[in-house]
VEXMAR-105027 format. One record per residue: residue in three letters; z, y, x of N, C-alpha, C in turn. Coordinates in steps of 0.02 Angstrom, whole numbers, plus 50000, padded with zeros to 5 digits. Example, Ala and Ser with C-alpha at 12.3 -4.5 7.8 and 13.67 -1.06 7.14 Angstrom:
% VEXMAR-105027
NODE   bator    n.c3    n.c2    n.c1   ca.c3   ca.c2   ca.c1    c.c3    c.c2    c.c1
NODE     ala   50390   49716   50660   50390   49775   50615   50390   49835   50660
NODE     ser   50354   49888   50642   50357   49947   50684   50394   50002   50645
//
This chain:
% VEXMAR-105027
NODE   bator    n.c3    n.c2    n.c1   ca.c3   ca.c2   ca.c1    c.c3    c.c2    c.c1
NODE     unk   49995   49928   50039   50000   49995   49992   50014   50067   50049
NODE     unk   49951   50103   50025   49934   50166   50078   50011   50207   50061
NODE     unk   50025   50278   50103   50061   50306   50101   50066   50353   50016
NODE     unk   50000   50374   50016   49987   50407   49961   50005   50347   49872
NODE     unk   49987   50307   49885   50002   50265   49818   50075   50248   49822
NODE     unk   50120   50242   49880   50176   50233   49861   50196   50295   49834
NODE     unk   50202   50362   49862   50201   50420   49844   50206   50411   49762
NODE     unk   50149   50391   49747   50121   50406   49666   50154   50352   49619
NODE     unk   50180   50288   49659   50212   50233   49629   50287   50262   49624
NODE     unk   50310   50293   49665   50376   50309   49680   50399   50380   49632
NODE     unk   50343   50428   49594   50330   50480   49575   50352   50443   49485
NODE     unk   50299   50381   49485   50305   50354   49423   50365   50320   49385
NODE     unk   50387   50294   49439   50443   50267   49432   50507   50309   49414
NODE     unk   50485   50346   49451   50543   50415   49435   50547   50443   49366
NODE     unk   50483   50458   49343   50480   50468   49275   50503   50438   49217
NODE     unk   50471   50354   49234   50490   50318   49201   50568   50315   49168
NODE     unk   50604   50311   49227   50695   50315   49228   50712   50377   49206
NODE     unk   50685   50428   49219   50680   50492   49187   50689   50506   49113
NODE     unk   50629   50455   49089   50622   50472   49015   50679   50414   48972
NODE     unk   50682   50349   49011   50722   50310   48988   50783   50329   48963
NODE     unk   50815   50373   49020   50884   50400   49030   50872   50455   48955
NODE     unk   50833   50495   48972   50825   50533   48911   50822   50507   48846
NODE     unk   50806   50465   48840   50794   50443   48775   50870   50417   48742
NODE     unk   50898   50375   48803   50966   50339   48785   51014   50407   48762
NODE     unk   51013   50454   48796   51043   50522   48792   51048   50529   48712
NODE     unk   50979   50553   48715   50960   50561   48645   50990   50538   48583
NODE     unk   50995   50463   48596   51012   50415   48550   51079   50413   48536
NODE     unk   51114   50419   48577   51174   50412   48596   51203   50497   48550
NODE     unk   51173   50540   48574   51182   50598   48541   51199   50608   48468
NODE     unk   51141   50564   48431   51110   50558   48372   51183   50499   48341
NODE     unk   51206   50448   48373   51243   50425   48347   51322   50440   48353
NODE     unk   51320   50499   48408   51396   50517   48407   51388   50592   48361
NODE     unk   51352   50603   48339   51350   50683   48279   51346   50638   48217
NODE     unk   51317   50568   48211   51336   50545   48135   51402   50508   48145
NODE     unk   51433   50486   48195   51509   50466   48195   51541   50520   48169
NODE     unk   51544   50581   48188   51572   50634   48174   51555   50665   48114
NODE     unk   51507   50665   48081   51481   50677   48032   51462   50746   48023
NODE     unk   51445   50789   47977   51424   50845   47963   51475   50901   47963
NODE     unk   51475   50969   47981   51535   51010   47971   51547   51044   47915
NODE     unk   51611   51071   47894   51609   51074   47819   51560   51125   47799
NODE     unk   51543   51166   47745   51500   51207   47717   51546   51257   47668
NODE     unk   51590   51230   47621   51623   51256   47566   51669   51288   47583
NODE     unk   51688   51361   47584   51754   51380   47579   51781   51415   47513
NODE     unk   51849   51403   47541   51881   51417   47461   51945   51452   47489
NODE     unk   51923   51530   47450   51981   51590   47467   52019   51590   47423
NODE     unk   52098   51605   47427   52158   51621   47399   52196   51672   47414
NODE     unk   52208   51725   47376   52232   51779   47395   52319   51757   47382
NODE     unk   52345   51827   47414   52426   51825   47404   52450   51869   47351
NODE     unk   52508   51867   47344   52553   51905   47297   52533   51987   47312
NODE     unk   52525   52039   47244   52534   52084   47231   52450   52102   47253
NODE     unk   52404   52067   47252   52335   52052   47258   52283   52031   47197
NODE     unk   52221   52029   47222   52167   52001   47202   52126   51966   47231
NODE     unk   52081   51923   47214   52052   51889   47257   51976   51972   47279
NODE     unk   51973   52006   47251   51927   52076   47279   51941   52079   47340
NODE     unk   52002   52065   47371   51999   52103   47447   51984   52057   47499
NODE     unk   51958   51991   47480   51923   51958   47500   51831   51983   47516
NODE     unk   51812   52028   47491   51749   52044   47494   51721   52036   47566
NODE     unk   51743   52087   47603   51723   52094   47656   51722   52024   47714
NODE     unk   51759   51998   47698   51759   51905   47739   51709   51863   47676
NODE     unk   51693   51884   47627   51650   51840   47596   51586   51866   47624
NODE     unk   51566   51913   47613   51512   51940   47637   51498   51917   47696
NODE     unk   51523   51896   47750   51509   51877   47822   51502   51804   47822
NODE     unk   51552   51767   47757   51528   51704   47775   51453   51684   47734
NODE     unk   51465   51710   47686   51398   51715   47636   51325   51720   47687
NODE     unk   51315   51773   47721   51265   51788   47760   51269   51738   47814
NODE     unk   51333   51710   47840   51308   51647   47891   51305   51570   47844
NODE     unk   51268   51587   47789   51250   51532   47750   51301   51482   47720
NODE     unk   51380   51506   47712   51420   51450   47687   51423   51476   47608
NODE     unk   51451   51433   47583   51459   51427   47503   51525   51445   47493
NODE     unk   51546   51518   47468   51609   51542   47458   51634   51541   47382
NODE     unk   51691   51517   47379   51717   51535   47305   51793   51570   47318
NODE     unk   51790   51604   47274   51866   51644   47264   51911   51635   47212
NODE     unk   51975   51594   47230   52012   51585   47155   52047   51660   47146
NODE     unk   52043   51665   47089   52090   51716   47058   52151   51696   47017
NODE     unk   52201   51683   47075   52277   51662   47032   52303   51694   46980
NODE     unk   52339   51684   46941   52370   51732   46889   52430   51769   46894
NODE     unk   52452   51734   46943   52526   51754   46972   52576   51754   46923
NODE     unk   52572   51708   46878   52610   51701   46809   52660   51655   46845
NODE     unk   52642   51597   46877   52692   51539   46908   52666   51503   46952
NODE     unk   52703   51481   47003   52680   51430   47055   52619   51396   47040
NODE     unk   52648   51359   46984   52615   51292   46959   52534   51315   46923
NODE     unk   52561   51369   46892   52490   51395   46885   52448   51427   46921
NODE     unk   52464   51451   46985   52422   51470   47045   52383   51401   47085
NODE     unk   52429   51342   47065   52401   51280   47100   52345   51266   47074
NODE     unk   52380   51272   46991   52314   51237   46952   52256   51276   46963
NODE     unk   52271   51344   46968   52195   51383   46966   52168   51363   47029
NODE     unk   52195   51338   47079   52164   51336   47150   52121   51268   47148
NODE     unk   52151   51226   47113   52145   51155   47123   52062   51165   47067
NODE     unk   52049   51202   47014   52006   51189   46975   51948   51218   46999
NODE     unk   51953   51272   47050   51909   51305   47106   51881   51238   47151
NODE     unk   51926   51190   47174   51901   51157   47229   51866   51098   47178
NODE     unk   51882   51078   47122   51849   51023   47090   51767   51069   47080
NODE     unk   51764   51108   47074   51705   51135   47061   51665   51130   47121
NODE     unk   51695   51125   47172   51653   51119   47232   51607   51059   47247
NODE     unk   51625   51018   47222   51603   50945   47219   51574   50915   47289
NODE     unk   51603   50950   47345   51593   50952   47400   51672   50945   47428
NODE     unk   51670   50929   47512   51729   50939   47559   51717   51022   47564
NODE     unk   51772   51030   47551   51798   51100   47569   51842   51130   47625
NODE     unk   51838   51213   47645   51890   51219   47681   51949   51258   47641
NODE     unk   52011   51265   47637   52057   51304   47593   52077   51384   47636
NODE     unk   52064   51419   47613   52104   51475   47663   52134   51516   47628
NODE     unk   52178   51553   47640   52248   51584   47610   52285   51632   47634
NODE     unk   52288   51678   47594   52334   51744   47622   52409   51739   47604
NODE     unk   52455   51768   47656   52523   51774   47630   52555   51722   47576
NODE     unk   52573   51743   47527   52602   51696   47472   52537   51641   47460
NODE     unk   52507   51651   47445   52435   51602   47465   52414   51557   47490
NODE     unk   52460   51546   47550   52496   51503   47597   52531   51447   47567
NODE     unk   52594   51451   47521   52612   51424   47487   52579   51353   47445
NODE     unk   52531   51432   47406   52472   51386   47362   52450   51315   47376
NODE     unk   52422   51341   47438   52362   51294   47477   52395   51236   47516
NODE     unk   52471   51243   47523   52505   51200   47565   52514   51145   47504
NODE     unk   52515   51158   47453   52530   51127   47375   52462   51094   47373
NODE     unk   52408   51135   47351   52345   51136   47326   52309   51089   47363
NODE     unk   52324   51101   47435   52270   51073   47467   52282   50998   47484
NODE     unk   52333   50945   47449   52330   50887   47442   52261   50860   47397
NODE     unk   52233   50910   47386   52173   50885   47342   52110   50837   47373
NODE     unk   52084   50809   47364   52051   50747   47432   51974   50775   47446
NODE     unk   51975   50829   47403   51905   50879   47424   51917   50915   47490
NODE     unk   51999   50938   47491   51998   50978   47559   52004   50956   47620
NODE     unk   51974   50971   47675   51959   50938   47740   52008   50971   47790
NODE     unk   52039   51035   47767   52067   51076   47832   52093   51133   47799
NODE     unk   52141   51163   47823   52183   51230   47784   52196   51282   47844
NODE     unk   52161   51343   47825   52163   51425   47862   52222   51469   47842
NODE     unk   52263   51474   47871   52326   51526   47840   52306   51584   47881
NODE     unk   52300   51635   47838   52285   51718   47870   52373   51739   47854
NODE     unk   52392   51752   47907   52457   51800   47889   52495   51778   47836
NODE     unk   52504   51704   47828   52529   51674   47771   52586   51627   47787
NODE     unk   52629   51617   47727   52676   51569   47710   52659   51494   47739
NODE     unk   52691   51447   47758   52667   51385   47793   52732   51338   47771
NODE     unk   52765   51330   47705   52819   51293   47692   52802   51212   47702
NODE     unk   52856   51168   47714   52847   51114   47725   52875   51093   47663
NODE     unk   52886   51011   47654   52895   50986   47596   52979   51004   47573
NODE     unk   52997   50996   47521   53071   51041   47501   53074   51088   47534
NODE     unk   53047   51160   47555   53043   51220   47566   53017   51267   47519
NODE     unk   53039   51325   47520   53017   51378   47496   53002   51428   47531
NODE     unk   52954   51482   47511   52943   51535   47560   52999   51599   47566
NODE     unk   53059   51592   47503   53066   51639   47515   53136   51630   47568
NODE     unk   53168   51559   47560   53207   51528   47606   53180   51541   47667
NODE     unk   53110   51505   47685   53098   51517   47769   53059   51588   47796
NODE     unk   53059   51629   47732   53074   51714   47755   53140   51720   47786
NODE     unk   53198   51691   47765   53257   51718   47804   53267   51694   47874
NODE     unk   53217   51655   47893   53237   51613   47972   53205   51676   48030
NODE     unk   53162   51731   47989   53144   51784   48052   53121   51841   47977
NODE     unk   53178   51881   47963   53166   51928   47916   53115   51976   47931
NODE     unk   53081   51992   47881   53042   52054   47886   53055   52123   47881
NODE     unk   53018   52160   47882   53034   52235   47902   53031   52257   47817
NODE     unk   52982   52220   47780   52988   52213   47701   53057   52201   47668
NODE     unk   53062   52128   47693   53119   52106   47653   53187   52145   47669
NODE     unk   53203   52171   47719   53264   52244   47734   53239   52292   47707
NODE     unk   53185   52327   47667   53183   52385   47640   53189   52387   47563
NODE     unk   53175   52428   47553   53203   52430   47456   53129   52440   47425
NODE     unk   53076   52411   47454   53002   52426   47431   52992   52359   47368
NODE     unk   53016   52319   47394   53000   52267   47315   53042   52290   47249
NODE     unk   53010   52299   47197   53024   52328   47144   53030   52253   47084
NODE     unk   53060   52269   47025   53051   52210   46981   53063   52233   46915
NODE     unk   53028   52197   46875   53002   52225   46801   53062   52201   46762
NODE     unk   53055   52209   46701   53098   52197   46647   53110   52117   46647
NODE     unk   53036   52087   46636   53006   52029   46619   53011   51990   46676
NODE     unk   53043   51999   46752   53058   51968   46785   52986   51932   46846
NODE     unk   52949   52007   46844   52893   52018   46911   52910   52066   46953
NODE     unk   52884   52036   47008   52887   52094   47055   52830   52129   47106
NODE     unk   52821   52185   47107   52772   52232   47158   52803   52262   47199
NODE     unk   52763   52295   47239   52767   52340   47293   52778   52420   47273
NODE     unk   52829   52466   47273   52829   52528   47280   52752   52549   47286
NODE     unk   52713   52589   47263   52650   52617   47284   52666   52664   47344
NODE     unk   52716   52696   47335   52741   52738   47369   52751   52715   47462
NODE     unk   52763   52660   47452   52782   52612   47515   52731   52560   47519
NODE     unk   52679   52555   47489   52624   52506   47503   52584   52502   47578
NODE     unk   52572   52572   47572   52533   52580   47646   52586   52555   47702
NODE     unk   52638   52572   47696   52696   52577   47756   52700   52494   47770
NODE     unk   52710   52466   47730   52726   52393   47727   52671   52342   47716
NODE     unk   52633   52350   47676   52576   52289   47668   52499   52300   47705
NODE     unk   52494   52383   47712   52415   52391   47734   52423   52462   47793
NODE     unk   52451   52448   47827   52472   52510   47880   52405   52511   47925
NODE     unk   52352   52482   47937   52307   52472   47976   52244   52509   47932
NODE     unk   52257   52532   47869   52195   52536   47817   52200   52613   47798
NODE     unk   52144   52648   47806   52151   52724   47782   52196   52714   47734
NODE     unk   52218   52786   47707   52279   52808   47655   52250   52778   47596
NODE     unk   52191   52808   47577   52136   52812   47521   52130   52734   47495
NODE     unk   52124   52681   47541   52122   52627   47527   52172   52580   47512
NODE     unk   52224   52607   47558   52282   52569   47521   52314   52597   47472
NODE     unk   52307   52656   47440   52332   52696   47386   52286   52661   47321
NODE     unk   52220   52656   47336   52193   52594   47285   52220   52530   47272
NODE     unk   52242   52499   47339   52258   52447   47323   52345   52441   47293
NODE     unk   52382   52481   47294   52428   52476   47285   52436   52499   47207
NODE     unk   52393   52529   47192   52379   52537   47113   52362   52498   47072
NODE     unk   52323   52443   47106   52273   52398   47080   52314   52329   47087
NODE     unk   52389   52317   47112   52410   52273   47129   52426   52239   47083
NODE     unk   52421   52159   47073   52444   52111   47023   52520   52109   47031
NODE     unk   52550   52126   46986   52636   52095   46991   52638   52003   46994
NODE     unk   52683   51989   47028   52681   51912   47040   52755   51888   47024
NODE     unk   52765   51850   46974   52821   51820   46955   52881   51793   47015
NODE     unk   52938   51833   47020   52972   51838   47047   53007   51752   47076
NODE     unk   53014   51726   47025   53005   51619   47042   52958   51603   47080
NODE     unk   52908   51622   47090   52855   51610   47131   52878   51593   47201
NODE     unk   52908   51647   47226   52926   51651   47295   52982   51574   47314
NODE     unk   53015   51576   47255   53051   51505   47252   53043   51443   47238
NODE     unk   52980   51427   47222   52945   51372   47218   52942   51325   47268
NODE     unk   52960   51279   47269   52979   51213   47312   52908   51171   47317
NODE     unk   52897   51162   47371   52841   51121   47386   52858   51047   47376
NODE     unk   52806   50999   47370   52803   50951   47330   52797   50903   47395
NODE     unk   52737   50929   47416   52691   50889   47467   52663   50943   47510
NODE     unk   52656   50936   47567   52623   51004   47616   52574   50951   47647
NODE     unk   52500   50994   47633   52450   50950   47657   52444   50965   47745
NODE     unk   52461   51031   47753   52459   51038   47844   52513   50969   47860
NODE     unk   52521   50920   47826   52562   50872   47866   52504   50825   47877
NODE     unk   52456   50830   47844   52408   50751   47850   52339   50800   47847
NODE     unk   52320   50856   47861   52262   50897   47869   52260   50949   47917
NODE     unk   52205   50956   47961   52214   51005   48026   52211   51083   47990
NODE     unk   52250   51109   48043   52268   51189   48005   52251   51225   48046
NODE     unk   52253   51305   48044   52248   51349   48083   52279   51413   48051
NODE     unk   52310   51459   48102   52350   51506   48082   52334   51569   48123
NODE     unk   52326   51637   48081   52297   51693   48112   52352   51729   48105
NODE     unk   52387   51753   48162   52456   51798   48151   52417   51854   48175
NODE     unk   52455   51899   48121   52435   51967   48123   52501   52001   48157
NODE     unk   52499   52045   48208   52554   52059   48268   52597   52115   48234
NODE     unk   52575   52158   48189   52609   52212   48172   52606   52211   48090
NODE     unk   52611   52139   48066   52628   52130   47987   52699   52143   47977
NODE     unk   52729   52194   47948   52782   52213   47926   52804   52170   47860
NODE     unk   52751   52130   47816   52758   52092   47755   52793   52031   47784
NODE     unk   52768   51981   47826   52806   51934   47843   52817   51926   47932
NODE     unk   52855   51921   47941   52874   51932   48012   52832   51884   48051
NODE     unk   52793   51945   48081   52741   51887   48149   52768   51812   48194
NODE     unk   52833   51823   48190   52871   51778   48221   52875   51714   48173
NODE     unk   52886   51735   48124   52879   51654   48076   52814   51651   48056
NODE     unk   52768   51676   48070   52702   51667   48063   52684   51603   48126
NODE     unk   52711   51630   48196   52704   51588   48256   52766   51526   48254
NODE     unk   52802   51532   48228   52854   51468   48184   52821   51405   48144
NODE     unk   52764   51451   48094   52754   51403   48064   52703   51363   48084
NODE     unk   52657   51392   48142   52600   51377   48181   52628   51337   48227
NODE     unk   52678   51323   48253   52695   51284   48297   52727   51212   48288
NODE     unk   52776   51238   48234   52778   51176   48186   52717   51123   48161
NODE     unk   52676   51155   48139   52625   51129   48121   52558   51107   48162
NODE     unk   52598   51124   48229   52536   51123   48277   52460   51144   48254
NODE     unk   52464   51197   48229   52415   51225   48192   52349   51270   48272
NODE     unk   52294   51254   48256   52247   51302   48307   52274   51375   48297
NODE     unk   52286   51420   48330   52313   51493   48327   52277   51553   48363
NODE     unk   52267   51594   48315   52245   51658   48357   52293   51714   48326
NODE     unk   52275   51777   48384   52322   51817   48352   52277   51875   48359
NODE     unk   52297   51934   48310   52257   51996   48309   52301   52047   48311
NODE     unk   52293   52071   48372   52344   52144   48401   52336   52191   48359
NODE     unk   52394   52211   48355   52380   52287   48283   52383   52281   48220
NODE     unk   52358   52213   48208   52343   52206   48139   52382   52198   48080
NODE     unk   52403   52237   48017   52448   52237   47975   52453   52171   47944
NODE     unk   52485   52168   47877   52488   52108   47834   52411   52102   47786
NODE     unk   52384   52160   47795   52303   52181   47741   52259   52143   47806
NODE     unk   52263   52111   47846   52207   52080   47897   52139   52067   47863
NODE     unk   52161   52034   47809   52093   52021   47807   52048   52048   47773
NODE     unk   52074   52125   47740   52044   52204   47727   52034   52214   47795
NODE     unk   52075   52227   47838   52061   52283   47883   52009   52243   47951
NODE     unk   52025   52180   47949   51988   52148   48015   51949   52080   47991
NODE     unk   51897   52101   47946   51862   52038   47899   51826   52014   47954
NODE     unk   51800   52029   48005   51760   51985   48051   51803   51942   48080
NODE     unk   51871   51964   48128   51904   51923   48143   51936   51860   48124
NODE     unk   51957   51868   48042   51979   51827   47994   51911   51785   47990
NODE     unk   51841   51801   47965   51778   51777   47963   51761   51707   48023
NODE     unk   51783   51738   48084   51778   51715   48139   51819   51639   48158
NODE     unk   51894   51659   48107   51914   51590   48121   51900   51551   48084
NODE     unk   51889   51582   48014   51867   51520   47958   51815   51481   47988
NODE     unk   51769   51522   48017   51695   51475   48040   51715   51433   48107
NODE     unk   51774   51457   48130   51784   51401   48196   51816   51351   48161
NODE     unk   51861   51345   48115   51877   51297   48091   51824   51245   48046
NODE     unk   51780   51290   48028   51732   51241   47983   51698   51208   48027
NODE     unk   51675   51253   48098   51649   51208   48151   51693   51141   48172
NODE     unk   51748   51134   48178   51787   51112   48199   51810   51043   48150
NODE     unk   51807   51055   48105   51823   51002   48041   51754   50958   48020
NODE     unk   51770   50907   48045   51724   50856   48028   51740   50815   47981
NODE     unk   51679   50807   47935   51671   50766   47885   51649   50704   47858
NODE     unk   51684   50653   47858   51673   50586   47874   51628   50570   47813
NODE     unk   51609   50504   47814   51549   50469   47772   51582   50474   47694
NODE     unk   51636   50448   47693   51666   50452   47632   51675   50507   47605
NODE     unk   51699   50569   47655   51713   50619   47597   51628   50646   47571
NODE     unk   51590   50644   47635   51510   50677   47606   51484   50625   47565
NODE     unk   51508   50577   47545   51466   50537   47474   51485   50593   47418
NODE     unk   51435   50567   47381   51435   50621   47315   51476   50572   47262
//
């Protein structure tokens, strides 16, 4: 065999080896992707106390633009049971695996409602995250918030709580323009006082992956409590410096980024993906 023929033979052998290796890697990639399953595309957003679903508008817009299917729960805030039922009703409508996202008191709601079989992950945005047998009122005593030490929480004659509109900006939405905070204050939804004492019967985060966004300047829920919740649950955690309790309104991009990160990291099994 001449030197030229040997060189040609060697080049062809190398090419064959490269081609076989590439095909094997490609096939392994497909199998690996099939084993992991597709990532979740359905997102359900749950608001907290003294608010309604409209506060999620900016987050909703980002997620929809990024091709997610987004639903927003409008809890009545008349009882914890009614709020959990309202959340499950929207989950039922998904017809496919979904990620459950909540702000504030909504965290207790999704902790209970998240046991629904269609829920594959939970995202807590400056939210409560009680365990079985706990309630958020007692958990809040671990790390009292500035709000809990104030006189800003008012109560109606029929047992509903609301935030004093004159103090709403200070304690709930300090990083929003005064005009926007005023609108939120005067459109707030009163929340049944007993909701904060509702006891969790089964904590979904015990069996499903979770994420926590800590708002470092939160005066409604102590940021240290948010960190404590996340550490206990072994949640994937991010912190937003300077953010108030209303971080989902003031920092929608950071909130949407965490939700999308959770969606990418949450794998759907073949059983879950089946209709």
